[in-house]
N, C-alpha and C positions, 0 to 999 in steps of 0.2 A: 320634573322627575328628580328624585335624589340620587346622588352618585354620579352625575353626568361628568362632572370635573375629574373624578377618578377613572373614569373609562376613557376620557379623552386624554389624560396624561398616559394611560396605558398604551393607547394607540400610537401616541407621538413617541413613546419610548420603542415600541415595536418598529416603527418606521426608521428611527435613527440606528437601530441595532441592524435592520437589514442593509441601511446604506454603508454601514461601517464594514459589513462582510465583504471578504474578497471572492471574487467570482471563481466558479469551478475551473476556468482556463487559467486564471491566475495560480490558483493552488497546484494545478497540473505543472504547469511550467516552473513553479518554485520547487516542486518535488522532484521533477525529472531533470533539472539543470544541474550540471556538475561542473565544477571548477578545473576539473583535471583534463575533461575532454573538451575538444573545440566543436563548434557548431558546424555541421556540414549540411548544406543546403540539397536536399534530393533533386532538385531541378536542375543543379549545375554540378552535382558530383560525378565523378568519372565511374565507369562499371568496376574498375578496380577498387575504389574506395567503398563502393556499395557493397562489393563481395567481401571485403574486409570487415565492414561493419556487420553484415550478416554473420559471418563467421564468429566474431566476437561474441554477438548476442546469443548465438547457438551454444557456445561454450558456457557462457554465463548462466543459460537456462538449464544446461545439463548439470551444472555443479549445484544449483539450487534444487533440482530434482533429486540429485543424490542425496543431498542433505534432508530432504523431506522423506525419502524413503527410509534412511537411516534413523531418523528419529521416530518414526513411526513404527518399525521393527523393534527398536529400542523399548519404546512404551509397551509395546504388545509383549514383549519378552518379560519386563518387570511386572506387569499385571498377571502373566500366566505363572511366574515364578511366585508371586504374592499369593495367588489362588491355590497353588500346589502345596505351599507351606501351611496355609489356613486350613486346608483340607485335611492335611495330615495330622495336625495338632488340635483340631476341633472335633 
């Protein structure tokens, strides 16, 4: 059959690309690791440390949620103002 060498090289290329990719766990560790915070093992962490971590995470999530809500209402306001202006002058 013609083209077998082409197909074989394509398969080899795909295999090599798959090998060079990082696993999902490695990507997760790389994106979640932070040089400013120290690693706390949950199995050996004290209840006070766990409570502090939980409190910090809740505060961060609240701040992110406030930003999302502000951005959503800002975009909505811009859209409404644009529609009102267009409706008036068109």
